[in-house]
Z-matrix of the N, CA and C atoms (Angstrom, degrees):
N
C 1 1.438
C 2 1.512 1 107.23
N 3 1.309 2 116.12 1 135.92
C 4 1.449 3 118.27 2 176.94
C 5 1.513 4 108.87 3 -75.36
N 6 1.276 5 116.23 4 156.32
C 7 1.449 6 119.28 5 179.57
C 8 1.500 7 110.00 6 158.82
N 9 1.292 8 114.53 7 -170.24
C 10 1.445 9 119.10 8 176.72
C 11 1.510 10 108.98 9 -134.46
N 12 1.287 11 113.58 10 155.42
C 13 1.455 12 120.39 11 -179.69
C 14 1.517 13 108.59 12 -87.98
N 15 1.320 14 115.87 13 136.95
C 16 1.456 15 120.64 14 176.21
C 17 1.518 16 108.55 15 -131.22
N 18 1.305 17 115.40 16 158.23
C 19 1.462 18 120.67 17 177.75
C 20 1.522 19 107.09 18 -103.78
N 21 1.324 20 115.98 19 131.57
C 22 1.455 21 121.53 20 178.48
C 23 1.525 22 107.28 21 -120.36
N 24 1.321 23 116.28 22 129.27
C 25 1.461 24 121.47 23 179.02
C 26 1.528 25 107.64 24 -104.40
N 27 1.342 26 116.05 25 127.42
C 28 1.457 27 122.09 26 179.98
C 29 1.522 28 109.74 27 -121.13
N 30 1.315 29 116.00 28 146.24
C 31 1.455 30 119.82 29 170.95
C 32 1.527 31 107.79 30 -62.57
N 33 1.306 32 117.37 31 149.96
C 34 1.463 33 122.89 32 -174.11
C 35 1.531 34 114.03 33 -51.24
N 36 1.346 35 120.01 34 -44.07
C 37 1.475 36 117.78 35 179.95
C 38 1.537 37 112.59 36 -60.27
N 39 1.341 38 116.73 37 -38.07
C 40 1.462 39 120.09 38 179.01
C 41 1.529 40 110.75 39 -71.68
N 42 1.314 41 116.55 40 -38.62
C 43 1.464 42 120.29 41 178.08
C 44 1.530 43 110.42 42 -62.84
N 45 1.331 44 117.10 43 -40.40
C 46 1.467 45 120.84 44 178.35
C 47 1.528 46 110.78 45 -65.03
N 48 1.336 47 116.27 46 -39.46
C 49 1.468 48 119.17 47 177.22
C 50 1.526 49 110.73 48 -64.37
N 51 1.322 50 117.03 49 -41.65
C 52 1.464 51 120.91 50 178.81
C 53 1.527 52 110.58 51 -63.66
N 54 1.332 53 116.70 52 -42.05
C 55 1.475 54 120.98 53 176.76
C 56 1.529 55 110.45 54 -58.66
N 57 1.336 56 116.53 55 -45.48
C 58 1.467 57 121.09 56 -178.66
C 59 1.530 58 110.91 57 -65.17
N 60 1.315 59 116.52 58 -41.23
C 61 1.464 60 120.47 59 179.44
C 62 1.527 61 110.57 60 -63.55
N 63 1.321 62 116.52 61 -44.55
C 64 1.466 63 120.72 62 179.36
C 65 1.530 64 110.63 63 -64.40
N 66 1.310 65 117.28 64 -45.75
C 67 1.463 66 121.10 65 -179.57
C 68 1.524 67 110.84 66 -62.75
N 69 1.318 68 116.92 67 -39.74
C 70 1.461 69 120.84 68 179.62
C 71 1.516 70 113.49 69 -63.17
N 72 1.334 71 116.26 70 -29.63
C 73 1.460 72 120.47 71 179.50
C 74 1.511 73 113.42 72 -100.58
N 75 1.331 74 117.23 73 1.78
C 76 1.459 75 120.49 74 -179.67
C 77 1.521 76 112.56 75 66.92
N 78 1.323 77 117.17 76 29.87
C 79 1.457 78 122.65 77 -177.47
C 80 1.522 79 110.54 78 -111.99
N 81 1.326 80 115.83 79 163.94
C 82 1.454 81 121.06 80 172.10
C 83 1.519 82 108.36 81 -74.26
N 84 1.312 83 117.52 82 148.88
C 85 1.458 84 122.43 83 178.97
C 86 1.530 85 110.00 84 -59.11
N 87 1.333 86 117.21 85 -43.04
C 88 1.467 87 120.69 86 -179.02
C 89 1.524 88 111.56 87 -62.43
N 90 1.330 89 117.23 88 -36.37
C 91 1.460 90 120.81 89 179.23
C 92 1.516 91 110.47 90 -65.81
N 93 1.328 92 116.95 91 -46.17
C 94 1.467 93 121.06 92 179.73
C 95 1.526 94 110.08 93 -65.50
N 96 1.327 95 117.61 94 -41.78
C 97 1.462 96 120.65 95 178.90
C 98 1.525 97 110.21 96 -61.21
N 99 1.322 98 117.22 97 -42.43
C 100 1.464 99 120.62 98 177.77
C 101 1.512 100 111.89 99 -62.51
N 102 1.337 101 116.99 100 -41.84
C 103 1.461 102 120.49 101 178.41
C 104 1.527 103 111.01 102 -62.40
N 105 1.325 104 116.55 103 -42.70
C 106 1.464 105 120.22 104 179.72
C 107 1.525 106 111.69 105 -65.19
N 108 1.317 107 116.44 106 -40.69
C 109 1.463 108 119.99 107 179.06
C 110 1.525 109 110.30 108 -66.32
N 111 1.346 110 117.48 109 -44.79
C 112 1.471 111 119.97 110 178.15
C 113 1.518 112 110.89 111 -60.62
N 114 1.327 113 117.08 112 -39.73
C 115 1.468 114 120.48 113 178.61
C 116 1.528 115 110.49 114 -63.34
N 117 1.328 116 116.71 115 -46.17
C 118 1.465 117 119.97 116 -179.62
C 119 1.525 118 110.95 117 -62.42
N 120 1.319 119 117.15 118 -40.10
C 121 1.461 120 119.85 119 178.30
C 122 1.525 121 111.53 120 -67.27
N 123 1.332 122 117.34 121 -39.82
C 124 1.471 123 119.13 122 178.48
C 125 1.523 124 110.96 123 -65.55
N 126 1.332 125 117.33 124 -34.44
C 127 1.470 126 120.22 125 176.23
C 128 1.527 127 110.61 126 -66.40
N 129 1.317 128 117.23 127 -38.45
C 130 1.466 129 120.86 128 177.86
C 131 1.525 130 110.59 129 -65.19
N 132 1.330 131 117.21 130 -34.21
C 133 1.465 132 120.63 131 175.79
C 134 1.526 133 109.56 132 -67.61
N 135 1.328 134 116.74 133 -45.63
C 136 1.471 135 120.78 134 179.77
C 137 1.515 136 111.48 135 -61.11
N 138 1.339 137 117.28 136 -37.60
C 139 1.467 138 122.22 137 -179.54
C 140 1.513 139 112.77 138 -78.31
N 141 1.326 140 118.05 139 -7.78
C 142 1.455 141 121.34 140 -179.90
C 143 1.518 142 114.18 141 85.55
N 144 1.329 143 117.80 142 6.61
C 145 1.463 144 120.39 143 179.52
C 146 1.520 145 111.83 144 -79.27
N 147 1.333 146 116.92 145 -19.84
C 148 1.463 147 122.64 146 176.94
C 149 1.519 148 108.66 147 -132.46
N 150 1.328 149 117.72 148 149.17
C 151 1.470 150 119.21 149 175.36
C 152 1.529 151 110.15 150 -75.25
N 153 1.331 152 116.41 151 159.40
C 154 1.464 153 120.22 152 174.32
C 155 1.521 154 108.69 153 -62.32
N 156 1.336 155 117.40 154 138.36
C 157 1.469 156 118.46 155 177.83
C 158 1.522 157 109.45 156 -66.67
N 159 1.306 158 115.70 157 146.70
C 160 1.466 159 119.70 158 178.60
C 161 1.519 160 108.48 159 -73.57
N 162 1.342 161 118.50 160 129.43
C 163 1.471 162 120.05 161 -179.38
C 164 1.512 163 114.02 162 -55.93
N 165 1.337 164 118.62 163 -36.96
C 166 1.462 165 120.16 164 -178.88
C 167 1.521 166 110.89 165 -62.70
N 168 1.331 167 117.32 166 -39.21
C 169 1.457 168 120.12 167 -179.72
C 170 1.520 169 110.78 168 -70.51
N 171 1.342 170 116.77 169 -34.35
C 172 1.462 171 119.98 170 -179.23
C 173 1.511 172 111.10 171 -76.52
N 174 1.331 173 117.71 172 -37.41
C 175 1.451 174 121.28 173 -172.87
C 176 1.509 175 115.01 174 -84.08
N 177 1.308 176 117.97 175 -23.19
C 178 1.455 177 120.10 176 -176.43
C 179 1.516 178 110.44 177 -84.13
N 180 1.312 179 114.77 178 144.56
C 181 1.455 180 119.41 179 174.74
C 182 1.516 181 107.27 180 -68.17
N 183 1.311 182 117.00 181 143.76
C 184 1.460 183 121.70 182 -176.85
C 185 1.515 184 112.35 183 -47.32
N 186 1.315 185 115.74 184 140.30
C 187 1.447 186 120.34 185 178.31
C 188 1.510 187 113.17 186 87.56
N 189 1.318 188 118.86 187 3.76
C 190 1.456 189 121.28 188 175.85
C 191 1.511 190 114.39 189 68.94
N 192 1.323 191 118.39 190 30.50
C 193 1.453 192 121.08 191 -178.18
C 194 1.520 193 112.31 192 -74.87
N 195 1.331 194 117.41 193 -14.78
C 196 1.446 195 120.51 194 -179.01
C 197 1.521 196 113.55 195 83.99
N 198 1.297 197 118.12 196 -4.11
C 199 1.467 198 121.73 197 179.07
C 200 1.518 199 108.59 198 -72.61
N 201 1.323 200 116.52 199 127.13
C 202 1.462 201 121.20 200 179.21
C 203 1.521 202 109.88 201 -58.92
N 204 1.334 203 116.51 202 139.65
C 205 1.470 204 119.85 203 -174.61
C 206 1.521 205 113.89 204 -69.22
N 207 1.318 206 118.79 205 -15.25
C 208 1.467 207 120.15 206 177.27
C 209 1.527 208 111.45 207 -88.16
N 210 1.334 209 116.79 208 -2.49
C 211 1.459 210 121.42 209 175.35
C 212 1.520 211 108.67 210 -104.40
N 213 1.304 212 115.60 211 142.40
C 214 1.459 213 119.63 212 -179.21
C 215 1.521 214 110.15 213 -60.67
N 216 1.323 215 116.90 214 135.57
C 217 1.469 216 119.34 215 177.27
C 218 1.528 217 110.73 216 -56.99
N 219 1.331 218 115.44 217 146.80
C 220 1.466 219 120.39 218 177.31
C 221 1.519 220 109.76 219 -54.63
N 222 1.314 221 115.57 220 137.27
C 223 1.454 222 120.39 221 179.68
C 224 1.516 223 113.82 222 89.06
N 225 1.347 224 117.00 223 -5.64
C 226 1.460 225 120.66 224 179.11
C 227 1.518 226 112.00 225 86.16
N 228 1.314 227 115.09 226 154.85
C 229 1.458 228 120.94 227 -178.98
C 230 1.522 229 108.76 228 -159.18
N 231 1.340 230 117.41 229 105.21
C 232 1.473 231 119.72 230 -177.63
C 233 1.529 232 113.00 231 -63.64
N 234 1.324 233 118.00 232 -30.50
C 235 1.468 234 120.34 233 177.92
C 236 1.524 235 109.55 234 -67.90
N 237 1.339 236 116.95 235 -44.47
C 238 1.463 237 121.27 236 177.11
C 239 1.531 238 109.65 237 -59.62
N 240 1.330 239 117.61 238 -44.93
C 241 1.457 240 120.89 239 -178.92
C 242 1.527 241 111.95 240 -62.61
N 243 1.317 242 117.67 241 -42.19
C 244 1.467 243 120.57 242 179.23
C 245 1.519 244 110.53 243 -64.97
N 246 1.315 245 117.00 244 -45.40
C 247 1.464 246 121.29 245 179.84
C 248 1.528 247 110.75 246 -63.79
N 249 1.319 248 117.00 247 -45.07
C 250 1.462 249 120.46 248 -177.79
C 251 1.528 250 110.88 249 -66.98
N 252 1.316 251 117.29 250 -39.64
C 253 1.469 252 119.74 251 177.68
C 254 1.521 253 109.50 252 -59.10
N 255 1.324 254 116.74 253 -45.69
C 256 1.464 255 120.60 254 178.32
C 257 1.518 256 112.21 255 -60.57
N 258 1.332 257 117.11 256 -39.81
C 259 1.464 258 120.34 257 178.53
C 260 1.532 259 111.44 258 -65.94
N 261 1.326 260 116.49 259 -37.66
C 262 1.475 261 120.11 260 179.50
C 263 1.525 262 110.24 261 -69.83
N 264 1.327 263 117.36 262 -40.40
C 265 1.473 264 120.73 263 175.55
C 266 1.535 265 109.16 264 -59.86
N 267 1.336 266 116.32 265 -44.80
C 268 1.472 267 120.63 266 179.17
C 269 1.529 268 111.17 267 -63.95
N 270 1.323 269 117.09 268 -39.39
C 271 1.466 270 120.81 269 178.16
C 272 1.531 271 110.18 270 -61.90
N 273 1.324 272 116.53 271 -44.35
C 274 1.466 273 121.08 272 178.44
C 275 1.524 274 110.38 273 -63.16
N 276 1.323 275 116.90 274 -40.44
C 277 1.461 276 120.33 275 178.90
C 278 1.518 277 112.42 276 -65.67
N 279 1.307 278 116.56 277 -33.15
C 280 1.468 279 121.25 278 -178.92
C 281 1.529 280 111.60 279 -80.13
N 282 1.323 281 116.87 280 -32.63
C 283 1.468 282 121.62 281 -176.87
C 284 1.537 283 110.83 282 -128.59
N 285 1.320 284 117.51 283 59.62
C 286 1.468 285 119.08 284 -175.52
C 287 1.529 286 113.46 285 -64.63
N 288 1.313 287 117.75 286 -32.25
C 289 1.470 288 119.81 287 -179.60
C 290 1.531 289 110.78 288 -66.68
N 291 1.333 290 116.73 289 -44.48
C 292 1.461 291 120.15 290 -179.15
C 293 1.530 292 112.33 291 -66.80
N 294 1.311 293 116.83 292 -31.19
C 295 1.465 294 120.99 293 -175.58
C 296 1.529 295 112.81 294 -105.91
N 297 1.321 296 117.01 295 14.43
C 298 1.465 297 120.92 296 -176.61
C 299 1.529 298 113.07 297 -65.60
N 300 1.319 299 118.10 298 -21.74
C 301 1.468 300 120.81 299 -179.24
C 302 1.523 301 112.68 300 -99.37
N 303 1.331 302 116.89 301 12.62
C 304 1.456 303 120.89 302 177.07
C 305 1.526 304 108.61 303 -68.50
N 306 1.329 305 116.00 304 124.19
C 307 1.455 306 120.67 305 -176.67
C 308 1.518 307 111.05 306 -80.06
N 309 1.333 308 114.23 307 149.06
C 310 1.455 309 119.71 308 173.17
C 311 1.529 310 108.20 309 -59.83
N 312 1.304 311 115.98 310 150.48
C 313 1.464 312 123.99 311 -178.56
C 314 1.524 313 112.57 312 65.85
N 315 1.348 314 116.78 313 29.39
C 316 1.466 315 120.92 314 176.36
C 317 1.522 316 111.20 315 -57.36
N 318 1.333 317 117.52 316 -27.71
C 319 1.462 318 122.51 317 -176.47
C 320 1.521 319 112.99 318 -68.89
N 321 1.338 320 117.48 319 -8.58
C 322 1.463 321 120.62 320 176.29
C 323 1.528 322 111.46 321 -86.93
N 324 1.316 323 117.73 322 -3.54
C 325 1.461 324 123.29 323 179.59
C 326 1.532 325 108.02 324 -115.12
N 327 1.332 326 116.63 325 114.58
C 328 1.464 327 120.63 326 -176.18
C 329 1.521 328 112.63 327 -57.69
N 330 1.315 329 117.66 328 -37.57
C 331 1.463 330 120.02 329 -179.00
C 332 1.525 331 111.24 330 -63.21
N 333 1.324 332 116.60 331 -46.91
C 334 1.467 333 119.66 332 178.56
C 335 1.524 334 110.90 333 -66.15
N 336 1.313 335 116.98 334 -41.93
C 337 1.460 336 120.38 335 -179.67
C 338 1.526 337 110.57 336 -60.57
N 339 1.321 338 116.83 337 -49.66
C 340 1.466 339 120.12 338 -178.15
C 341 1.525 340 111.64 339 -66.94
N 342 1.325 341 117.41 340 -36.21
C 343 1.468 342 120.07 341 178.10
C 344 1.518 343 110.67 342 -66.27
N 345 1.326 344 117.30 343 -46.85
C 346 1.463 345 120.17 344 179.80
C 347 1.526 346 111.67 345 -64.10
N 348 1.320 347 116.85 346 -41.38
C 349 1.469 348 119.88 347 178.70
C 350 1.525 349 110.77 348 -64.44
N 351 1.326 350 117.02 349 -39.68
C 352 1.467 351 118.70 350 179.56
C 353 1.522 352 110.85 351 -69.91
N 354 1.328 353 118.13 352 -40.03
C 355 1.471 354 119.97 353 177.15
C 356 1.530 355 111.29 354 -63.98
N 357 1.317 356 116.86 355 -42.71
C 358 1.469 357 120.23 356 179.56
C 359 1.526 358 110.87 357 -64.58
N 360 1.320 359 117.30 358 -41.86
C 361 1.464 360 120.95 359 178.38
C 362 1.519 361 111.11 360 -66.63
N 363 1.312 362 116.53 361 -41.73
C 364 1.461 363 121.66 362 179.15
C 365 1.526 364 110.32 363 -61.25
N 366 1.349 365 116.01 364 -44.68
C 367 1.467 366 120.39 365 179.51
C 368 1.533 367 110.15 366 -60.13
N 369 1.335 368 116.54 367 -45.10
C 370 1.466 369 120.34 368 -179.89
C 371 1.526 370 110.97 369 -62.89
N 372 1.325 371 117.43 370 -39.99
C 373 1.460 372 120.63 371 179.16
C 374 1.527 373 111.47 372 -65.61
N 375 1.315 374 117.21 373 -41.17
C 376 1.466 375 119.58 374 177.39
C 377 1.525 376 109.78 375 -64.00
N 378 1.331 377 116.58 376 -45.30
C 379 1.460 378 120.40 377 -179.71
C 380 1.528 379 111.70 378 -61.26
N 381 1.325 380 116.13 379 -40.13
C 382 1.457 381 120.34 380 -174.55
C 383 1.525 382 114.11 381 -87.65
N 384 1.336 383 117.21 382 -34.42
C 385 1.461 384 119.88 383 -171.03
C 386 1.525 385 114.14 384 -130.40
N 387 1.327 386 117.79 385 -1.86
C 388 1.462 387 120.39 386 -174.55
C 389 1.518 388 112.96 387 -61.68
N 390 1.310 389 115.16 388 132.38
C 391 1.467 390 120.85 389 177.87
C 392 1.523 391 111.61 390 -129.71
N 393 1.323 392 116.65 391 -8.10
C 394 1.459 393 121.02 392 -174.96
C 395 1.530 394 108.91 393 -121.14
N 396 1.342 395 118.12 394 121.64
C 397 1.471 396 119.39 395 -178.79
C 398 1.527 397 113.18 396 -61.57
N 399 1.318 398 117.58 397 -19.11
C 400 1.471 399 119.81 398 177.59
C 401 1.523 400 111.10 399 -66.80
N 402 1.332 401 116.40 400 -26.95
C 403 1.461 402 119.81 401 175.67
C 404 1.534 403 109.66 402 -62.87
N 405 1.327 404 115.67 403 -44.71
C 406 1.468 405 120.89 404 179.43
C 407 1.522 406 110.84 405 -63.54
N 408 1.326 407 116.73 406 -44.34
C 409 1.468 408 120.50 407 -179.77
C 410 1.528 409 110.89 408 -63.23
N 411 1.323 410 117.28 409 -41.63
C 412 1.465 411 120.70 410 178.56
C 413 1.528 412 110.50 411 -65.03
N 414 1.333 413 116.60 412 -42.21
C 415 1.461 414 119.99 413 178.10
C 416 1.525 415 110.80 414 -60.82
N 417 1.327 416 116.92 415 -48.13
C 418 1.461 417 120.79 416 -178.51
C 419 1.526 418 111.21 417 -61.42
N 420 1.327 419 117.39 418 -38.37
C 421 1.477 420 120.83 419 177.70
C 422 1.522 421 110.41 420 -65.20
N 423 1.330 422 117.16 421 -44.41
C 424 1.464 423 120.70 422 179.27
C 425 1.529 424 111.05 423 -64.41
N 426 1.320 425 116.86 424 -40.79
C 427 1.465 426 120.75 425 178.10
C 428 1.529 427 110.84 426 -63.04
N 429 1.324 428 117.40 427 -42.60
C 430 1.468 429 121.27 428 178.23
C 431 1.529 430 110.39 429 -63.61
N 432 1.333 431 116.94 430 -41.65
C 433 1.471 432 120.36 431 177.95
C 434 1.525 433 110.87 432 -61.67
N 435 1.325 434 116.28 433 -43.05
C 436 1.459 435 119.61 434 179.85
C 437 1.531 436 110.17 435 -66.49
N 438 1.325 437 117.04 436 -41.33
C 439 1.465 438 120.11 437 176.56
C 440 1.523 439 111.77 438 -58.95
N 441 1.328 440 116.60 439 -40.38
C 442 1.468 441 120.53 440 177.46
C 443 1.524 442 111.06 441 -65.92
N 444 1.327 443 117.21 442 -40.60
C 445 1.460 444 120.79 443 176.80
C 446 1.528 445 110.39 444 -60.23
N 447 1.328 446 116.72 445 -45.12
C 448 1.468 447 120.46 446 178.65
C 449 1.527 448 110.89 447 -60.04
N 450 1.318 449 116.52 448 -42.35
C 451 1.459 450 121.00 449 -179.94
C 452 1.536 451 110.44 450 -63.97
N 453 1.340 452 116.84 451 -41.52
C 454 1.464 453 120.97 452 179.84
C 455 1.522 454 111.60 453 -67.61
N 456 1.329 455 117.24 454 -37.10
C 457 1.464 456 120.70 455 178.08
C 458 1.515 457 110.45 456 -68.23
N 459 1.315 458 116.19 457 -30.89
C 460 1.452 459 127.98 458 -178.85
C 461 1.500 460 117.65 459 -5.46
N 462 1.314 461 116.97 460 -95.90
C 463 1.449 462 120.31 461 -170.31
C 464 1.517 463 108.65 462 65.22
N 465 1.271 464 119.99 463 157.05
C 466 1.455 465 121.72 464 -177.33
C 467 1.513 466 113.72 465 -95.54
N 468 1.326 467 117.05 466 5.86
C 469 1.453 468 120.33 467 -171.16
C 470 1.531 469 112.34 468 -80.61
N 471 1.304 470 116.26 469 -46.41
C 472 1.469 471 119.75 470 -172.58
C 473 1.525 472 112.07 471 -81.90
N 474 1.280 473 114.65 472 151.92
C 475 1.455 474 122.68 473 177.34
C 476 1.530 475 108.93 474 -85.10
N 477 1.326 476 116.64 475 139.90
C 478 1.465 477 120.93 476 178.03
C 479 1.523 478 109.51 477 -70.12
N 480 1.325 479 115.51 478 146.60
C 481 1.463 480 120.91 479 179.34
C 482 1.509 481 110.46 480 -73.36
N 483 1.317 482 116.06 481 133.93
C 484 1.459 483 123.40 482 173.23
C 485 1.518 484 107.34 483 -108.57
N 486 1.342 485 117.79 484 113.42
C 487 1.465 486 119.31 485 -178.98
C 488 1.523 487 112.05 486 -58.40
N 489 1.299 488 114.58 487 143.62
C 490 1.455 489 121.49 488 178.85
C 491 1.514 490 109.24 489 179.27
N 492 1.298 491 115.79 490 -154.08
C 493 1.461 492 120.75 491 179.23
C 494 1.526 493 109.65 492 -64.21
N 495 1.324 494 116.88 493 147.65
C 496 1.463 495 118.92 494 -179.84
C 497 1.527 496 111.58 495 -67.48
N 498 1.322 497 116.47 496 146.63
C 499 1.473 498 119.44 497 177.15
C 500 1.529 499 109.76 498 -72.87
N 501 1.308 500 115.99 499 161.64
C 502 1.471 501 119.78 500 -177.08
C 503 1.521 502 111.20 501 -61.12
N 504 1.318 503 119.11 502 -34.04
C 505 1.463 504 119.53 503 -179.53
C 506 1.531 505 112.22 504 -69.97
N 507 1.335 506 118.69 505 -17.68
C 508 1.461 507 121.01 506 174.52
C 509 1.529 508 110.17 507 -82.48
N 510 1.311 509 117.07 508 -38.24
C 511 1.456 510 120.45 509 -173.93
C 512 1.521 511 113.11 510 -78.01
N 513 1.343 512 117.50 511 -17.00
C 514 1.454 513 121.38 512 178.71
C 515 1.524 514 107.71 513 -87.20
N 516 1.303 515 117.03 514 123.52
C 517 1.467 516 121.94 515 -178.27
C 518 1.518 517 112.54 516 -52.64
N 519 1.337 518 114.04 517 135.73
C 520 1.443 519 121.43 518 171.76
C 521 1.504 520 115.23 519 74.85
N 522 1.304 521 119.74 520 2.05
C 523 1.464 522 121.00 521 -179.54
C 524 1.510 523 109.39 522 -118.68
N 525 1.327 524 116.15 523 76.96
C 526 1.470 525 118.78 524 177.54
C 527 1.494 526 110.36 525 -105.76
């Protein structure tokens, strides 16, 4: 996901609550904090306290490079990889039936990697900024199509992917 890193200072009671929430969901504290901030901002947009974000600013990779935000920035980016891995794990957790035929080591195939990253980014955008139910219907259709593709590729040889911590070849820049 494109974006920038910011530092947030919380009073200890709030920090402890955030730690507990993250631990309860098996997530990183930064991931949960980002989700909470995005939710609060989307609520402010819904309430009219903030304008809708411009799609061009949200969709473009920082600095106006034109690189799609669901694709890893040129030169690699460990923060992008960590965030995207978490989004893909969350996508699998939300739609386990559709992604049940996802093979282990999917990250070694550019097509699967780019498809999963785009689906995860699309889901996050709908959750955070979606205002049109057609977006949801299009997402669900694309997810079903991808699930069918995974099922057709199937074969009994490969092991199904079990979501968890990213493998070392994912966390090392440029080696997917």
